[in-house]
C-alpha positions in Angstrom: 79.9 23.7 -45.9 83.5 22.4 -46.3 84.5 19.1 -44.6 87.7 18.6 -42.6 89.9 16.3 -40.6 92.0 16.5 -37.8 95.0 15.2 -37.8 97.1 15.1 -33.8 94.2 14.4 -30.9 96.1 16.0 -28.2 94.9 18.6 -25.6 93.5 21.6 -27.6 91.1 18.7 -29.5 88.5 19.5 -27.1 88.6 23.0 -27.8 89.3 22.3 -32.3 86.4 20.3 -31.7 83.6 22.9 -29.8 84.9 25.3 -31.8 83.9 23.6 -35.0 80.8 23.0 -33.4 79.7 26.3 -32.3 81.2 28.5 -35.5 79.2 26.2 -38.2 81.2 26.9 -40.7 83.1 23.6 -41.1 82.1 19.9 -40.8 84.5 17.6 -39.5 84.0 14.3 -40.7 87.2 12.6 -39.7 90.1 12.4 -36.8 93.7 10.5 -37.2 96.0 9.6 -34.0 98.0 6.8 -33.0 96.7 6.8 -29.4 93.4 4.5 -29.3 91.8 6.0 -26.3 92.4 9.3 -28.3 90.8 7.9 -31.7 88.0 6.7 -29.2 87.0 9.8 -27.8 86.8 11.7 -30.5 86.1 9.4 -33.4 82.1 8.6 -32.5 80.8 9.2 -35.5 83.5 10.5 -37.7 86.3 8.9 -39.6 88.5 7.7 -37.1 92.6 6.3 -38.6 95.6 5.7 -36.4 97.4 6.4 -40.0 97.3 10.0 -42.3 97.4 8.6 -44.7 94.4 6.9 -44.5 92.6 10.3 -43.2 94.6 12.3 -46.8 93.0 9.3 -48.8 89.1 10.4 -47.9 88.3 12.9 -51.5 85.6 14.3 -49.9 88.5 16.0 -47.0 89.0 19.6 -48.4 91.2 21.0 -45.3 92.9 19.2 -42.7 94.3 20.5 -39.3 97.1 19.5 -38.1 98.0 19.1 -34.0 100.6 17.0 -34.1 104.1 17.2 -32.1 106.1 20.2 -33.8 108.8 17.8 -34.8 106.2 16.1 -37.2 104.6 18.9 -38.1 106.7 19.2 -41.4 106.4 16.4 -42.8 102.6 16.3 -42.3 102.0 19.3 -43.3 103.6 18.5 -46.6 101.8 15.3 -47.2 98.6 17.4 -46.7 99.4 19.6 -49.1 100.8 16.6 -51.5 97.9 15.4 -51.1 96.0 18.5 -52.5 94.0 19.3 -48.7 93.9 22.8 -48.0 96.4 22.6 -44.5 95.4 24.4 -41.2 98.8 23.9 -39.2 99.2 24.6 -35.1 101.7 26.8 -34.3 104.9 27.1 -35.2 104.2 25.6 -38.6 108.5 24.7 -38.1 111.1 24.3 -35.5 113.6 25.6 -38.3 113.5 27.9 -41.0 115.0 25.2 -42.9 111.7 22.6 -41.9 110.1 26.6 -42.7 111.6 26.5 -46.3 110.1 22.7 -47.5 107.0 23.5 -46.5 107.6 26.3 -48.2 108.3 25.0 -51.4 106.0 21.8 -50.6 103.2 24.5 -51.0 104.5 26.7 -53.9 105.4 22.8 -56.2 101.2 22.0 -55.2 99.4 25.8 -56.0 98.0 24.7 -52.4 97.3 26.7 -49.3 98.7 26.4 -45.4 97.3 28.2 -42.4 98.7 28.8 -39.5 96.6 29.1 -36.9 97.5 32.2 -34.7 95.0 31.2 -31.9 96.3 34.2 -29.2 95.6 36.6 -31.7 92.1 35.7 -32.0 91.0 35.8 -28.3 88.2 37.9 -27.2 89.9 40.5 -25.2 92.2 41.2 -28.8 89.7 41.4 -30.9 87.7 43.7 -29.3 90.7 45.9 -28.5 91.2 45.7 -32.5 87.8 47.4 -33.3 88.6 50.5 -31.0 89.9 53.4 -31.9 90.0 55.2 -28.2 89.4 53.3 -25.4 89.0 55.8 -21.8 90.5 58.7 -24.3 93.5 56.5 -25.0 94.3 56.8 -28.8 94.9 53.1 -29.3 96.6 53.2 -32.7 99.5 55.5 -31.3 101.5 52.8 -29.4 104.6 54.0 -27.5 105.5 50.3 -26.1 104.4 47.2 -25.4 105.1 44.4 -22.8 104.5 40.5 -23.6 104.0 38.1 -20.9 103.1 34.4 -21.4 104.0 32.1 -19.1 103.2 28.6 -18.5 104.2 26.4 -15.6 105.4 23.8 -17.0 109.0 23.6 -15.7 108.4 22.4 -11.8 111.2 21.1 -9.5 113.8 20.7 -12.1 111.7 18.5 -14.4 109.3 19.8 -17.5 105.9 18.4 -17.5 104.6 15.1 -19.9 102.2 17.4 -21.2 104.9 20.3 -22.6 107.4 17.7 -24.4 105.9 18.1 -27.7 106.0 22.1 -27.7 109.5 22.2 -28.1 110.8 25.4 -25.2 109.0 29.0 -23.8 109.7 31.0 -26.7 109.2 28.2 -29.3 105.7 27.9 -28.1 105.0 31.4 -26.7 106.7 33.4 -28.9 104.8 33.0 -32.0 101.6 33.2 -29.9 102.9 36.6 -28.6 103.8 38.2 -32.0 100.7 36.8 -33.8 99.1 38.9 -30.9 101.4 42.3 -31.4 101.0 41.6 -35.0 97.6 42.5 -34.6 98.8 46.0 -33.2 102.6 47.2 -35.0 103.5 45.4 -38.5 105.3 42.3 -38.3 107.8 43.7 -40.9 108.6 47.1 -39.2 109.7 44.9 -36.1 113.2 45.2 -34.7 115.5 42.2 -33.0 117.7 44.3 -30.8 118.3 41.5 -28.1 117.4 38.0 -27.4 118.2 36.2 -24.5 116.9 32.3 -24.1 117.7 30.2 -21.0 118.0 26.9 -21.5 118.9 24.0 -19.2 120.9 20.5 -19.5 118.2 18.8 -18.3 115.5 19.8 -19.3 114.3 18.1 -22.6 113.3 21.0 -24.2 114.8 23.6 -26.4 114.4 26.5 -23.5 112.7 27.1 -20.6 112.7 31.1 -20.8 113.1 33.2 -23.2 113.4 37.5 -23.1 113.1 39.3 -26.6 113.2 42.9 -26.8 112.0 44.5 -30.5 111.7 48.2 -32.3 109.0 48.8 -34.1 109.6 51.3 -36.8 106.6 53.5 -37.6 105.8 56.6 -39.2 104.7 58.5 -35.9 108.1 57.3 -34.1 109.8 54.2 -32.4 107.6 51.9 -30.5 109.8 49.9 -28.2 108.6 46.1 -27.1 109.8 43.3 -26.0 108.3 39.8 -25.4 109.2 37.5 -22.2 108.0 33.7 -22.2 108.6 31.3 -19.4 108.0 27.7 -17.7 109.9 28.3 -14.7 107.4 31.1 -12.7 104.7 28.9 -11.9 102.2 31.1 -13.3 99.5 30.6 -16.0 99.4 34.0 -16.8 99.4 35.9 -20.5 99.0 39.7 -20.9 99.9 42.2 -23.5 100.7 45.4 -22.0 100.3 48.8 -24.3 100.9 52.3 -23.2 100.3 55.2 -25.9 102.0 57.9 -26.5 101.9 61.0 -24.3 100.3 58.9 -21.2 101.2 57.5 -17.9 98.2 55.0 -18.5 98.2 51.2 -19.5 96.3 49.4 -21.4 96.3 45.7 -20.4 94.4 42.7 -22.5 94.5 40.0 -20.3 94.6 37.2 -22.3 94.0 34.5 -19.2 90.7 36.4 -17.9 89.6 38.0 -21.4 89.8 41.3 -20.0 91.0 44.6 -21.1 92.2 46.5 -18.2 93.0 50.3 -17.9 95.6 50.3 -15.6 97.0 54.3 -13.8 98.0 55.0 -10.5 94.6 55.3 -9.7 93.8 51.6 -9.9 92.8 48.9 -12.7 89.6 49.7 -14.8 88.5 46.9 -17.0 86.9 48.4 -19.9 85.9 45.3 -21.9 84.8 41.5 -20.2 84.3 38.3 -22.2 80.9 37.1 -21.1 79.8 33.9 -24.1 80.3 31.8 -21.1 82.6 29.6 -23.7 86.6 29.0 -22.7 89.3 30.7 -24.0 90.9 28.0 -26.1 87.5 27.4 -27.6 87.0 31.0 -28.4 90.5 31.4 -29.6 89.7 28.3 -32.0 86.2 29.8 -33.6 88.5 32.9 -34.1 90.4 30.4 -36.3 87.6 28.8 -38.2 85.6 31.5 -39.4 88.8 33.7 -40.5 89.6 30.1 -42.0 86.0 30.3 -43.7 86.8 33.5 -44.9 90.5 32.9 -46.4 88.7 29.7 -48.3 85.9 32.4 -50.2 88.7 34.2 -50.6 91.2 31.7 -52.0 93.6 32.9 -50.3 96.3 32.1 -46.8 97.9 33.7 -43.9 101.1 32.4 -45.2 102.9 35.6 -46.2 101.9 37.0 -42.6 103.3 33.7 -41.3 106.5 33.9 -42.4 107.2 37.0 -40.9 106.0 35.9 -37.5 108.5 33.1 -38.5 111.3 35.0 -39.6 111.3 36.8 -35.8 110.8 33.7 -34.3 113.8 32.6 -35.3 115.8 35.0 -35.3 115.5 35.7 -31.7 116.9 31.9 -31.7 120.0 32.4 -33.6 120.6 36.4 -31.7 120.8 34.0 -28.5 122.8 31.2 -29.7 
């Protein structure tokens, strides 16, 4: 079994640790965080460090998850690659194209591997949908339109919640999640941005509090139209991706928050899949991430090319709206 470490023990650490134990494909041997309370919580029975360089000096370590604040991704990612470890980076890989290019150069010069932890793409409802070709008579392969709505209640009463300070902004944080889900249905290389509107608030310590991006998917079967909406101002914790197939008035709703797939029509809603494994949503996401990482280890291939395509769209939307 390969050995893995985690750098940055924030709010997703509980799900990452639980997912590693549940999947059984990696052995968590080391953790790193500047906060002694977090180290005390997650470092029991493991090597625990306050400095990333100390963690990276462990010769038995094969892979490192970097889950530090976005602004540290480039620096920490380069250090992991230069240490000869397989890098698993929390999304986004970098906040800018320049930062992304820096990590890409390090990956190439070191001959290393860099996997982006696209956890939303491994939701149970997404995995189930992708295994189907027909749902309730609808051809799931011929998508005419899509709408992704990813909402978090991070901006309230004119103030950004402390838990969101490290996330950049609503589009930077959730846009990559939504794109990763859409890319399970439509090839990201065929997606073209046709409009982008990001809302910035001067008093908010973030890049944007809302982002709406409209896209076309250029496919052999015709153009698919879609939009991605991210928002921190609605007071809602809700994430859904809605798909409409051609020549149908019904919608297929991937309810990421409830881990369900719903067929919606004028006659009402019908649940056609509901996750029943008892695991929290984010834990299920990371189980998928680590199982796929084990596959990548065996094949000696990462998801960097896919990561590049998604980040190209992420940054283009920011530039478009500037």
